[in-house]
Biopython code that builds the backbone (N, CA, C, O; Angstrom):
import numpy as np
from Bio.PDB.StructureBuilder import StructureBuilder

atoms = [
    (1, "MET", "N", (5.167, 12.113, -3.265)),
    (1, "MET", "CA", (3.759, 11.789, -3.236)),
    (1, "MET", "C", (3.076, 12.541, -4.370)),
    (1, "MET", "O", (3.329, 13.721, -4.609)),
    (2, "ILE", "N", (2.199, 11.811, -5.063)),
    (2, "ILE", "CA", (1.444, 12.381, -6.166)),
    (2, "ILE", "C", (-0.037, 12.265, -5.821)),
    (2, "ILE", "O", (-0.516, 11.187, -5.468)),
    (3, "THR", "N", (-0.753, 13.371, -5.923)),
    (3, "THR", "CA", (-2.185, 13.356, -5.670)),
    (3, "THR", "C", (-2.902, 13.796, -6.933)),
    (3, "THR", "O", (-2.637, 14.869, -7.475)),
    (4, "THR", "N", (-3.820, 12.945, -7.396)),
    (4, "THR", "CA", (-4.638, 13.258, -8.559)),
    (4, "THR", "C", (-6.105, 13.124, -8.157)),
    (4, "THR", "O", (-6.418, 12.842, -7.000)),
    (5, "THR", "N", (-6.985, 13.327, -9.110)),
    (5, "THR", "CA", (-8.409, 13.167, -8.813)),
    (5, "THR", "C", (-8.781, 11.711, -8.589)),
    (5, "THR", "O", (-9.802, 11.430, -7.962)),
    (6, "GLU", "N", (-7.971, 10.772, -9.091)),
    (6, "GLU", "CA", (-8.311, 9.362, -8.923)),
    (6, "GLU", "C", (-7.582, 8.675, -7.779)),
    (6, "GLU", "O", (-8.027, 7.624, -7.317)),
    (7, "ALA", "N", (-6.467, 9.244, -7.308)),
    (7, "ALA", "CA", (-5.718, 8.551, -6.255)),
    (7, "ALA", "C", (-4.587, 9.410, -5.700)),
    (7, "ALA", "O", (-4.167, 10.410, -6.283)),
    (8, "THR", "N", (-4.120, 8.956, -4.536)),
    (8, "THR", "CA", (-2.863, 9.458, -3.997)),
    (8, "THR", "C", (-1.867, 8.317, -4.119)),
    (8, "THR", "O", (-2.143, 7.192, -3.702)),
    (9, "ILE", "N", (-0.716, 8.611, -4.690)),
    (9, "ILE", "CA", (0.333, 7.604, -4.846)),
    (9, "ILE", "C", (1.516, 8.035, -4.002)),
    (9, "ILE", "O", (2.091, 9.103, -4.212)),
    (10, "VAL", "N", (1.872, 7.189, -3.039)),
    (10, "VAL", "CA", (3.030, 7.426, -2.186)),
    (10, "VAL", "C", (4.168, 6.586, -2.755)),
    (10, "VAL", "O", (4.115, 5.356, -2.722)),
    (11, "ALA", "N", (5.188, 7.246, -3.273)),
    (11, "ALA", "CA", (6.323, 6.546, -3.866)),
    (11, "ALA", "C", (7.422, 6.374, -2.830)),
    (11, "ALA", "O", (7.806, 7.319, -2.141)),
    (12, "ALA", "N", (7.918, 5.151, -2.737)),
    (12, "ALA", "CA", (9.010, 4.842, -1.820)),
    (12, "ALA", "C", (10.202, 4.356, -2.629)),
    (12, "ALA", "O", (10.039, 3.662, -3.633)),
    (13, "ALA", "N", (11.394, 4.720, -2.192)),
    (13, "ALA", "CA", (12.604, 4.316, -2.901)),
    (13, "ALA", "C", (13.704, 4.011, -1.901)),
    (13, "ALA", "O", (13.692, 4.512, -0.777)),
    (14, "GLY", "N", (14.647, 3.193, -2.314)),
    (14, "GLY", "CA", (15.774, 2.850, -1.455)),
    (14, "GLY", "C", (15.395, 1.832, -0.405)),
    (14, "GLY", "O", (14.625, 0.909, -0.667)),
    (15, "GLU", "N", (15.940, 2.005, 0.784)),
    (15, "GLU", "CA", (15.734, 1.045, 1.860)),
    (15, "GLU", "C", (14.573, 1.459, 2.756)),
    (15, "GLU", "O", (14.565, 2.555, 3.316)),
    (16, "LEU", "N", (13.594, 0.569, 2.882)),
    (16, "LEU", "CA", (12.496, 0.781, 3.820)),
    (16, "LEU", "C", (12.827, -0.019, 5.073)),
    (16, "LEU", "O", (12.516, -1.205, 5.181)),
    (17, "ASP", "N", (13.462, 0.665, 6.011)),
    (17, "ASP", "CA", (13.879, 0.005, 7.244)),
    (17, "ASP", "C", (13.379, 0.805, 8.440)),
    (17, "ASP", "O", (12.584, 1.731, 8.279)),
    (18, "VAL", "N", (13.832, 0.460, 9.622)),
    (18, "VAL", "CA", (13.337, 1.116, 10.831)),
    (18, "VAL", "C", (13.645, 2.614, 10.864)),
    (18, "VAL", "O", (12.984, 3.359, 11.588)),
    (19, "SER", "N", (14.624, 3.062, 10.102)),
    (19, "SER", "CA", (14.965, 4.489, 10.114)),
    (19, "SER", "C", (13.880, 5.343, 9.462)),
    (19, "SER", "O", (13.807, 6.542, 9.732)),
    (20, "VAL", "N", (13.048, 4.765, 8.622)),
    (20, "VAL", "CA", (11.971, 5.520, 7.972)),
    (20, "VAL", "C", (10.588, 5.113, 8.485)),
    (20, "VAL", "O", (9.570, 5.638, 8.036)),
    (21, "LEU", "N", (10.568, 4.187, 9.414)),
    (21, "LEU", "CA", (9.311, 3.602, 9.877)),
    (21, "LEU", "C", (8.323, 4.632, 10.432)),
    (21, "LEU", "O", (7.164, 4.652, 10.018)),
    (22, "ASP", "N", (8.753, 5.474, 11.346)),
    (22, "ASP", "CA", (7.844, 6.453, 11.953)),
    (22, "ASP", "C", (7.273, 7.414, 10.915)),
    (22, "ASP", "O", (6.085, 7.736, 10.946)),
    (23, "ASP", "N", (8.126, 7.870, 9.993)),
    (23, "ASP", "CA", (7.653, 8.780, 8.946)),
    (23, "ASP", "C", (6.651, 8.087, 8.030)),
    (23, "ASP", "O", (5.654, 8.688, 7.629)),
    (24, "LEU", "N", (6.913, 6.827, 7.699)),
    (24, "LEU", "CA", (6.008, 6.070, 6.836)),
    (24, "LEU", "C", (4.651, 5.862, 7.514)),
    (24, "LEU", "O", (3.607, 6.037, 6.887)),
    (25, "VAL", "N", (4.671, 5.492, 8.784)),
    (25, "VAL", "CA", (3.429, 5.295, 9.528)),
    (25, "VAL", "C", (2.619, 6.589, 9.559)),
    (25, "VAL", "O", (1.417, 6.576, 9.291)),
    (26, "ALA", "N", (3.261, 7.689, 9.879)),
    (26, "ALA", "CA", (2.572, 8.984, 9.956)),
    (26, "ALA", "C", (1.992, 9.387, 8.596)),
    (26, "ALA", "O", (0.854, 9.849, 8.513)),
    (27, "LEU", "N", (2.773, 9.211, 7.546)),
    (27, "LEU", "CA", (2.328, 9.580, 6.209)),
    (27, "LEU", "C", (1.127, 8.749, 5.770)),
    (27, "LEU", "O", (0.133, 9.297, 5.294)),
    (28, "LEU", "N", (1.215, 7.434, 5.927)),
    (28, "LEU", "CA", (0.111, 6.571, 5.500)),
    (28, "LEU", "C", (-1.135, 6.796, 6.355)),
    (28, "LEU", "O", (-2.252, 6.785, 5.838)),
    (29, "ASP", "N", (-0.950, 6.996, 7.638)),
    (29, "ASP", "CA", (-2.088, 7.269, 8.513)),
    (29, "ASP", "C", (-2.780, 8.567, 8.088)),
    (29, "ASP", "O", (-4.006, 8.622, 7.990)),
    (30, "ARG", "N", (-1.995, 9.591, 7.840)),
    (30, "ARG", "CA", (-2.559, 10.884, 7.411)),
    (30, "ARG", "C", (-3.309, 10.740, 6.083)),
    (30, "ARG", "O", (-4.397, 11.291, 5.919)),
    (31, "GLU", "N", (-2.735, 10.010, 5.156)),
    (31, "GLU", "CA", (-3.379, 9.862, 3.846)),
    (31, "GLU", "C", (-4.666, 9.053, 3.934)),
    (31, "GLU", "O", (-5.649, 9.394, 3.276)),
    (32, "VAL", "N", (-4.682, 7.992, 4.730)),
    (32, "VAL", "CA", (-5.909, 7.204, 4.886)),
    (32, "VAL", "C", (-7.000, 8.071, 5.500)),
    (32, "VAL", "O", (-8.151, 8.014, 5.069)),
    (33, "ARG", "N", (-6.653, 8.868, 6.495)),
    (33, "ARG", "CA", (-7.641, 9.730, 7.159)),
    (33, "ARG", "C", (-8.154, 10.845, 6.244)),
    (33, "ARG", "O", (-9.262, 11.347, 6.436)),
    (34, "ARG", "N", (-7.361, 11.225, 5.264)),
    (34, "ARG", "CA", (-7.809, 12.222, 4.271)),
    (34, "ARG", "C", (-8.878, 11.640, 3.354)),
    (34, "ARG", "O", (-9.645, 12.378, 2.735)),
    (35, "ARG", "N", (-8.922, 10.312, 3.271)),
    (35, "ARG", "CA", (-9.887, 9.574, 2.449)),
    (35, "ARG", "C", (-9.812, 9.946, 0.964)),
    (35, "ARG", "O", (-10.792, 10.425, 0.395)),
    (36, "PRO", "N", (-8.656, 9.726, 0.342)),
    (36, "PRO", "CA", (-8.573, 9.957, -1.097)),
    (36, "PRO", "C", (-9.407, 8.907, -1.835)),
    (36, "PRO", "O", (-9.794, 7.904, -1.235)),
    (37, "PRO", "N", (-9.691, 9.117, -3.122)),
    (37, "PRO", "CA", (-10.451, 8.124, -3.885)),
    (37, "PRO", "C", (-9.777, 6.748, -3.887)),
    (37, "PRO", "O", (-10.458, 5.725, -3.953)),
    (38, "ALA", "N", (-8.461, 6.722, -3.817)),
    (38, "ALA", "CA", (-7.672, 5.489, -3.722)),
    (38, "ALA", "C", (-6.286, 5.877, -3.203)),
    (38, "ALA", "O", (-5.846, 7.018, -3.345)),
    (39, "LEU", "N", (-5.616, 4.899, -2.601)),
    (39, "LEU", "CA", (-4.271, 5.122, -2.081)),
    (39, "LEU", "C", (-3.387, 3.966, -2.528)),
    (39, "LEU", "O", (-3.714, 2.799, -2.312)),
    (40, "VAL", "N", (-2.269, 4.303, -3.149)),
    (40, "VAL", "CA", (-1.322, 3.299, -3.631)),
    (40, "VAL", "C", (0.055, 3.617, -3.072)),
    (40, "VAL", "O", (0.516, 4.757, -3.143)),
    (41, "VAL", "N", (0.706, 2.605, -2.518)),
    (41, "VAL", "CA", (2.106, 2.726, -2.144)),
    (41, "VAL", "C", (2.901, 2.110, -3.289)),
    (41, "VAL", "O", (2.823, 0.906, -3.536)),
    (42, "ASP", "N", (3.660, 2.939, -3.978)),
    (42, "ASP", "CA", (4.478, 2.477, -5.094)),
    (42, "ASP", "C", (5.883, 2.193, -4.582)),
    (42, "ASP", "O", (6.666, 3.109, -4.330)),
    (43, "ALA", "N", (6.187, 0.911, -4.433)),
    (43, "ALA", "CA", (7.486, 0.485, -3.912)),
    (43, "ALA", "C", (8.379, -0.055, -5.021)),
    (43, "ALA", "O", (9.264, -0.870, -4.761)),
    (44, "SER", "N", (8.158, 0.386, -6.240)),
    (44, "SER", "CA", (8.922, -0.098, -7.392)),
    (44, "SER", "C", (10.422, 0.143, -7.255)),
    (44, "SER", "O", (11.225, -0.644, -7.757)),
    (45, "ALA", "N", (10.801, 1.218, -6.586)),
    (45, "ALA", "CA", (12.220, 1.572, -6.465)),
    (45, "ALA", "C", (12.807, 1.184, -5.107)),
    (45, "ALA", "O", (13.865, 1.684, -4.726)),
    (46, "VAL", "N", (12.134, 0.304, -4.382)),
    (46, "VAL", "CA", (12.626, -0.134, -3.073)),
    (46, "VAL", "C", (13.705, -1.202, -3.270)),
    (46, "VAL", "O", (13.538, -2.133, -4.058)),
    (47, "THR", "N", (14.808, -1.050, -2.545)),
    (47, "THR", "CA", (15.910, -2.005, -2.646)),
    (47, "THR", "C", (15.994, -2.936, -1.441)),
    (47, "THR", "O", (16.658, -3.971, -1.500)),
    (48, "PHE", "N", (15.327, -2.573, -0.355)),
    (48, "PHE", "CA", (15.268, -3.397, 0.857)),
    (48, "PHE", "C", (13.977, -3.068, 1.583)),
    (48, "PHE", "O", (13.578, -1.906, 1.670)),
    (49, "CYS", "N", (13.322, -4.108, 2.107)),
    (49, "CYS", "CA", (12.079, -3.887, 2.837)),
    (49, "CYS", "C", (12.101, -4.714, 4.122)),
    (49, "CYS", "O", (12.077, -5.944, 4.077)),
    (50, "ALA", "N", (12.146, -4.038, 5.252)),
    (50, "ALA", "CA", (12.164, -4.707, 6.555)),
    (50, "ALA", "C", (10.790, -5.306, 6.854)),
    (50, "ALA", "O", (9.765, -4.798, 6.400)),
    (51, "ALA", "N", (10.789, -6.373, 7.609)),
    (51, "ALA", "CA", (9.534, -7.034, 7.982)),
    (51, "ALA", "C", (8.597, -6.073, 8.700)),
    (51, "ALA", "O", (7.383, -6.138, 8.504)),
    (52, "ARG", "N", (9.122, -5.203, 9.508)),
    (52, "ARG", "CA", (8.281, -4.240, 10.240)),
    (52, "ARG", "C", (7.535, -3.312, 9.279)),
    (52, "ARG", "O", (6.413, -2.898, 9.568)),
    (53, "VAL", "N", (8.137, -2.988, 8.160)),
    (53, "VAL", "CA", (7.478, -2.157, 7.156)),
    (53, "VAL", "C", (6.297, -2.914, 6.554)),
    (53, "VAL", "O", (5.263, -2.319, 6.249)),
    (54, "LEU", "N", (6.452, -4.213, 6.387)),
    (54, "LEU", "CA", (5.334, -5.013, 5.883)),
    (54, "LEU", "C", (4.170, -4.997, 6.872)),
    (54, "LEU", "O", (3.007, -4.984, 6.470)),
    (55, "THR", "N", (4.485, -4.997, 8.155)),
    (55, "THR", "CA", (3.439, -4.881, 9.174)),
    (55, "THR", "C", (2.698, -3.564, 9.007)),
    (55, "THR", "O", (1.475, -3.517, 9.134)),
    (56, "VAL", "N", (3.428, -2.502, 8.725)),
    (56, "VAL", "CA", (2.805, -1.195, 8.496)),
    (56, "VAL", "C", (1.882, -1.258, 7.278)),
    (56, "VAL", "O", (0.787, -0.697, 7.310)),
    (57, "LEU", "N", (2.302, -1.923, 6.218)),
    (57, "LEU", "CA", (1.469, -2.030, 5.022)),
    (57, "LEU", "C", (0.211, -2.861, 5.297)),
    (57, "LEU", "O", (-0.872, -2.531, 4.812)),
    (58, "VAL", "N", (0.355, -3.931, 6.069)),
    (58, "VAL", "CA", (-0.817, -4.740, 6.438)),
    (58, "VAL", "C", (-1.759, -3.917, 7.317)),
    (58, "VAL", "O", (-2.974, -3.947, 7.121)),
    (59, "ASP", "N", (-1.209, -3.190, 8.277)),
    (59, "ASP", "CA", (-2.033, -2.332, 9.136)),
    (59, "ASP", "C", (-2.741, -1.249, 8.312)),
    (59, "ASP", "O", (-3.899, -0.922, 8.573)),
    (60, "THR", "N", (-2.051, -0.709, 7.337)),
    (60, "THR", "CA", (-2.648, 0.311, 6.474)),
    (60, "THR", "C", (-3.783, -0.287, 5.656)),
    (60, "THR", "O", (-4.794, 0.372, 5.415)),
    (61, "THR", "N", (-3.616, -1.534, 5.228)),
    (61, "THR", "CA", (-4.690, -2.213, 4.507)),
    (61, "THR", "C", (-5.947, -2.260, 5.366)),
    (61, "THR", "O", (-7.037, -1.955, 4.882)),
    (62, "ALA", "N", (-5.809, -2.639, 6.633)),
    (62, "ALA", "CA", (-6.954, -2.712, 7.550)),
    (62, "ALA", "C", (-7.544, -1.323, 7.808)),
    (62, "ALA", "O", (-8.763, -1.152, 7.797)),
    (63, "ASP", "N", (-6.680, -0.337, 8.039)),
    (63, "ASP", "CA", (-7.160, 1.026, 8.280)),
    (63, "ASP", "C", (-7.899, 1.577, 7.058)),
    (63, "ASP", "O", (-8.905, 2.273, 7.188)),
    (64, "ALA", "N", (-7.384, 1.255, 5.881)),
    (64, "ALA", "CA", (-8.020, 1.729, 4.652)),
    (64, "ALA", "C", (-9.427, 1.144, 4.507)),
    (64, "ALA", "O", (-10.346, 1.840, 4.074)),
    (65, "VAL", "N", (-9.595, -0.112, 4.861)),
    (65, "VAL", "CA", (-10.927, -0.715, 4.807)),
    (65, "VAL", "C", (-11.860, 0.003, 5.777)),
    (65, "VAL", "O", (-13.001, 0.312, 5.432)),
    (66, "LEU", "N", (-11.379, 0.266, 6.981)),
    (66, "LEU", "CA", (-12.204, 0.957, 7.972)),
    (66, "LEU", "C", (-12.633, 2.352, 7.513)),
    (66, "LEU", "O", (-13.742, 2.799, 7.804)),
    (67, "HIS", "N", (-11.746, 3.026, 6.798)),
    (67, "HIS", "CA", (-12.031, 4.375, 6.321)),
    (67, "HIS", "C", (-12.597, 4.382, 4.900)),
    (67, "HIS", "O", (-12.808, 5.439, 4.305)),
    (68, "ARG", "N", (-12.836, 3.186, 4.373)),
    (68, "ARG", "CA", (-13.401, 3.030, 3.024)),
    (68, "ARG", "C", (-12.528, 3.677, 1.951)),
    (68, "ARG", "O", (-13.023, 4.366, 1.059)),
    (69, "VAL", "N", (-11.234, 3.446, 2.056)),
    (69, "VAL", "CA", (-10.273, 3.946, 1.081)),
    (69, "VAL", "C", (-9.678, 2.749, 0.348)),
    (69, "VAL", "O", (-9.009, 1.928, 0.976)),
    (70, "PRO", "N", (-9.895, 2.626, -0.937)),
    (70, "PRO", "CA", (-9.260, 1.549, -1.694)),
    (70, "PRO", "C", (-7.735, 1.682, -1.586)),
    (70, "PRO", "O", (-7.186, 2.763, -1.802)),
    (71, "PHE", "N", (-7.057, 0.577, -1.253)),
    (71, "PHE", "CA", (-5.614, 0.617, -1.005)),
    (71, "PHE", "C", (-4.926, -0.525, -1.724)),
    (71, "PHE", "O", (-5.441, -1.642, -1.771)),
    (72, "ALA", "N", (-3.765, -0.241, -2.282)),
    (72, "ALA", "CA", (-2.971, -1.269, -2.953)),
    (72, "ALA", "C", (-1.487, -0.920, -2.857)),
    (72, "ALA", "O", (-1.097, 0.216, -2.587)),
    (73, "VAL", "N", (-0.686, -1.952, -3.090)),
    (73, "VAL", "CA", (0.770, -1.800, -3.116)),
    (73, "VAL", "C", (1.241, -2.154, -4.520)),
    (73, "VAL", "O", (0.754, -3.109, -5.125)),
    (74, "ALA", "N", (2.187, -1.380, -5.031)),
    (74, "ALA", "CA", (2.745, -1.627, -6.364)),
    (74, "ALA", "C", (4.249, -1.800, -6.262)),
    (74, "ALA", "O", (4.901, -1.201, -5.406)),
    (75, "GLY", "N", (4.790, -2.621, -7.142)),
    (75, "GLY", "CA", (6.240, -2.811, -7.203)),
    (75, "GLY", "C", (6.639, -4.252, -7.021)),
    (75, "GLY", "O", (7.060, -4.650, -5.935)),
    (76, "ARG", "N", (6.515, -5.024, -8.048)),
    (76, "ARG", "CA", (6.821, -6.455, -7.957)),
    (76, "ARG", "C", (8.327, -6.676, -8.136)),
    (76, "ARG", "O", (8.781, -7.175, -9.166)),
    (77, "ASN", "N", (9.077, -6.297, -7.121)),
    (77, "ASN", "CA", (10.513, -6.526, -7.165)),
    (77, "ASN", "C", (10.920, -7.455, -6.018)),
    (77, "ASN", "O", (10.177, -7.629, -5.052)),
    (78, "ARG", "N", (12.084, -8.034, -6.137)),
    (78, "ARG", "CA", (12.562, -9.027, -5.170)),
    (78, "ARG", "C", (12.625, -8.466, -3.744)),
    (78, "ARG", "O", (12.299, -9.167, -2.786)),
    (79, "ALA", "N", (13.035, -7.227, -3.609)),
    (79, "ALA", "CA", (13.165, -6.624, -2.273)),
    (79, "ALA", "C", (11.835, -6.593, -1.533)),
    (79, "ALA", "O", (11.811, -6.644, -0.303)),
    (80, "LEU", "N", (10.742, -6.511, -2.257)),
    (80, "LEU", "CA", (9.424, -6.472, -1.648)),
    (80, "LEU", "C", (8.779, -7.861, -1.605)),
    (80, "LEU", "O", (8.219, -8.262, -0.585)),
    (81, "LEU", "N", (8.864, -8.580, -2.708)),
    (81, "LEU", "CA", (8.180, -9.870, -2.801)),
    (81, "LEU", "C", (8.798, -10.961, -1.926)),
    (81, "LEU", "O", (8.078, -11.803, -1.389)),
    (82, "ARG", "N", (10.107, -10.953, -1.780)),
    (82, "ARG", "CA", (10.763, -12.009, -0.992)),
    (82, "ARG", "C", (10.290, -12.012, 0.458)),
    (82, "ARG", "O", (9.877, -13.064, 0.945)),
    (83, "PRO", "N", (10.331, -10.875, 1.177)),
    (83, "PRO", "CA", (9.854, -10.924, 2.556)),
    (83, "PRO", "C", (8.344, -11.174, 2.660)),
    (83, "PRO", "O", (7.887, -11.785, 3.627)),
    (84, "ILE", "N", (7.579, -10.717, 1.690)),
    (84, "ILE", "CA", (6.138, -10.991, 1.697)),
    (84, "ILE", "C", (5.903, -12.493, 1.605)),
    (84, "ILE", "O", (5.086, -13.049, 2.339)),
    (85, "GLY", "N", (6.623, -13.140, 0.701)),
    (85, "GLY", "CA", (6.506, -14.585, 0.543)),
    (85, "GLY", "C", (6.999, -15.351, 1.756)),
    (85, "GLY", "O", (6.351, -16.302, 2.195)),
    (86, "LEU", "N", (8.131, -14.953, 2.299)),
    (86, "LEU", "CA", (8.691, -15.638, 3.468)),
    (86, "LEU", "C", (7.773, -15.545, 4.684)),
    (86, "LEU", "O", (7.706, -16.471, 5.492)),
    (87, "LEU", "N", (7.072, -14.431, 4.807)),
    (87, "LEU", "CA", (6.181, -14.232, 5.949)),
    (87, "LEU", "C", (4.755, -14.712, 5.684)),
    (87, "LEU", "O", (3.890, -14.607, 6.554)),
    (88, "GLY", "N", (4.514, -15.237, 4.484)),
    (88, "GLY", "CA", (3.193, -15.744, 4.151)),
    (88, "GLY", "C", (2.138, -14.664, 4.010)),
    (88, "GLY", "O", (0.966, -14.903, 4.298)),
    (89, "LEU", "N", (2.535, -13.492, 3.576)),
    (89, "LEU", "CA", (1.601, -12.368, 3.458)),
    (89, "LEU", "C", (1.034, -12.203, 2.046)),
    (89, "LEU", "O", (0.369, -11.208, 1.759)),
    (90, "ASP", "N", (1.290, -13.163, 1.173)),
    (90, "ASP", "CA", (0.868, -13.059, -0.226)),
    (90, "ASP", "C", (-0.628, -12.803, -0.380)),
    (90, "ASP", "O", (-1.034, -12.000, -1.219)),
    (91, "LEU", "N", (-1.440, -13.470, 0.412)),
    (91, "LEU", "CA", (-2.890, -13.334, 0.285)),
    (91, "LEU", "C", (-3.427, -12.084, 0.962)),
    (91, "LEU", "O", (-4.471, -11.560, 0.575)),
    (92, "VAL", "N", (-2.720, -11.613, 1.962)),
    (92, "VAL", "CA", (-3.157, -10.432, 2.707)),
    (92, "VAL", "C", (-2.706, -9.145, 2.017)),
    (92, "VAL", "O", (-3.393, -8.124, 2.072)),
    (93, "LEU", "N", (-1.567, -9.206, 1.380)),
    (93, "LEU", "CA", (-0.962, -8.011, 0.797)),
    (93, "LEU", "C", (-0.597, -8.261, -0.671)),
    (93, "LEU", "O", (0.571, -8.479, -0.990)),
    (94, "PRO", "N", (-1.587, -8.231, -1.558)),
    (94, "PRO", "CA", (-1.269, -8.421, -2.972)),
    (94, "PRO", "C", (-0.466, -7.238, -3.499)),
    (94, "PRO", "O", (-0.763, -6.080, -3.206)),
    (95, "VAL", "N", (0.541, -7.552, -4.271)),
    (95, "VAL", "CA", (1.403, -6.507, -4.825)),
    (95, "VAL", "C", (1.250, -6.513, -6.342)),
    (95, "VAL", "O", (1.362, -7.556, -6.986)),
    (96, "HIS", "N", (0.998, -5.352, -6.891)),
    (96, "HIS", "CA", (0.791, -5.198, -8.328)),
    (96, "HIS", "C", (2.084, -4.768, -9.006)),
    (96, "HIS", "O", (2.986, -4.229, -8.366)),
    (97, "ARG", "N", (2.159, -5.014, -10.300)),
    (97, "ARG", "CA", (3.385, -4.736, -11.053)),
    (97, "ARG", "C", (3.795, -3.267, -10.965)),
    (97, "ARG", "O", (4.969, -2.960, -10.761)),
    (98, "ASP", "N", (2.834, -2.363, -11.119)),
    (98, "ASP", "CA", (3.134, -0.934, -11.064)),
    (98, "ASP", "C", (1.894, -0.182, -10.585)),
    (98, "ASP", "O", (0.844, -0.784, -10.357)),
    (99, "ALA", "N", (2.019, 1.111, -10.436)),
    (99, "ALA", "CA", (0.908, 1.913, -9.915)),
    (99, "ALA", "C", (-0.300, 1.883, -10.848)),
    (99, "ALA", "O", (-1.439, 1.873, -10.382)),
    (100, "GLY", "N", (-0.064, 1.870, -12.146)),
    (100, "GLY", "CA", (-1.164, 1.803, -13.100)),
    (100, "GLY", "C", (-1.977, 0.528, -12.945)),
    (100, "GLY", "O", (-3.208, 0.559, -12.968)),
    (101, "GLU", "N", (-1.287, -0.586, -12.788)),
    (101, "GLU", "CA", (-1.975, -1.868, -12.589)),
    (101, "GLU", "C", (-2.736, -1.859, -11.260)),
    (101, "GLU", "O", (-3.857, -2.362, -11.178)),
    (102, "ALA", "N", (-2.129, -1.294, -10.235)),
    (102, "ALA", "CA", (-2.793, -1.219, -8.933)),
    (102, "ALA", "C", (-4.058, -0.371, -9.017)),
    (102, "ALA", "O", (-5.087, -0.742, -8.453)),
    (103, "LEU", "N", (-3.995, 0.751, -9.708)),
    (103, "LEU", "CA", (-5.168, 1.611, -9.861)),
    (103, "LEU", "C", (-6.267, 0.916, -10.661)),
    (103, "LEU", "O", (-7.448, 1.056, -10.344)),
    (104, "ALA", "N", (-5.889, 0.176, -11.687)),
    (104, "ALA", "CA", (-6.880, -0.563, -12.478)),
    (104, "ALA", "C", (-7.554, -1.626, -11.614)),
    (104, "ALA", "O", (-8.766, -1.819, -11.699)),
    (105, "TRP", "N", (-6.774, -2.311, -10.789)),
    (105, "TRP", "CA", (-7.316, -3.332, -9.890)),
    (105, "TRP", "C", (-8.276, -2.693, -8.887)),
    (105, "TRP", "O", (-9.358, -3.223, -8.634)),
    (106, "LEU", "N", (-7.882, -1.566, -8.322)),
    (106, "LEU", "CA", (-8.739, -0.886, -7.347)),
    (106, "LEU", "C", (-10.054, -0.428, -7.985)),
    (106, "LEU", "O", (-11.105, -0.462, -7.345)),
    (107, "ALA", "N", (-9.989, -0.010, -9.221)),
    (107, "ALA", "CA", (-11.206, 0.429, -9.906)),
    (107, "ALA", "C", (-12.135, -0.750, -10.197)),
    (107, "ALA", "O", (-13.351, -0.577, -10.276)),
    (108, "ALA", "N", (-11.566, -1.942, -10.355)),
    (108, "ALA", "CA", (-12.355, -3.114, -10.718)),
    (108, "ALA", "C", (-12.918, -3.864, -9.521)),
    (108, "ALA", "O", (-13.865, -4.637, -9.665)),
    (109, "VAL", "N", (-12.353, -3.648, -8.349)),
    (109, "VAL", "CA", (-12.766, -4.397, -7.168)),
    (109, "VAL", "C", (-13.528, -3.469, -6.224)),
    (109, "VAL", "O", (-12.930, -2.575, -5.626)),
    (110, "PRO", "N", (-14.845, -3.670, -6.083)),
    (110, "PRO", "CA", (-15.590, -2.803, -5.175)),
    (110, "PRO", "C", (-15.212, -3.099, -3.722)),
    (110, "PRO", "O", (-14.851, -4.220, -3.363)),
    (111, "LEU", "N", (-15.307, -2.073, -2.919)),
    (111, "LEU", "CA", (-15.033, -2.267, -1.490)),
    (111, "LEU", "C", (-16.113, -3.127, -0.876)),
    (111, "LEU", "O", (-17.290, -2.987, -1.210)),
    (112, "LEU", "N", (-15.727, -4.006, 0.009)),
    (112, "LEU", "CA", (-16.696, -4.866, 0.693)),
    (112, "LEU", "C", (-17.693, -4.043, 1.497)),
    (112, "LEU", "O", (-18.851, -4.435, 1.639)),
    (113, "THR", "N", (-17.258, -2.924, 2.013)),
    (113, "THR", "CA", (-18.150, -2.096, 2.828)),
    (113, "THR", "C", (-19.279, -1.494, 2.018)),
    (113, "THR", "O", (-20.283, -1.076, 2.594)),
    (114, "ASP", "N", (-19.149, -1.435, 0.701)),
    (114, "ASP", "CA", (-20.217, -0.900, -0.138)),
    (114, "ASP", "C", (-21.412, -1.843, -0.188)),
    (114, "ASP", "O", (-22.500, -1.431, -0.590)),
    (115, "HIS", "N", (-21.233, -3.101, 0.212)),
    (115, "HIS", "CA", (-22.289, -4.093, 0.132)),
    (115, "HIS", "C", (-22.959, -4.368, 1.467)),
    (115, "HIS", "O", (-23.798, -5.263, 1.569)),
    (116, "GLN", "N", (-22.600, -3.617, 2.478)),
    (116, "GLN", "CA", (-23.217, -3.821, 3.786)),
    (116, "GLN", "C", (-24.573, -3.142, 3.826)),
    (116, "GLN", "O", (-24.780, -2.103, 3.199)),
    (117, "ALA", "N", (-25.482, -3.730, 4.558)),
    (117, "ALA", "CA", (-26.824, -3.168, 4.675)),
    (117, "ALA", "C", (-26.852, -1.998, 5.622)),
    (117, "ALA", "O", (-27.907, -1.404, 5.838)),
]
sb = StructureBuilder()
sb.init_structure("model")
sb.init_model(0)
sb.init_chain("A")
sb.init_seg("    ")
for serial, (resi, resn, name, xyz) in enumerate(atoms, 1):
    if name == "N":
        sb.init_residue(resn, " ", resi, " ")
    sb.init_atom(name, np.array(xyz, "f"), 0.0, 1.0, " ", f" {name:<3s}", serial, name[0])
structure = sb.get_structure()
């Protein structure tokens, strides 16, 4: 995990399966509650991604909105994109090429909660 003044980047590598699920949930929950300026999950080095992990990423997206934390996923590789596409999560969980692209996207897209009265 890398924390800078602009974001926290959680890097994941190898297989994201049920054996890492509890740790991933705890880590992402803790980071969202810390309310960093932005939070990015960098899955560039992931070789396998279980469907349950995608549920965690979707849940984190919702939690991040509630806590007003800009959130994105990075790593446009087959291990991540294939299950996202098969499950129809493309529109809910946009995946950026790398962490830099994700951070640029987060900086360009204001949070919807900033426009509430």
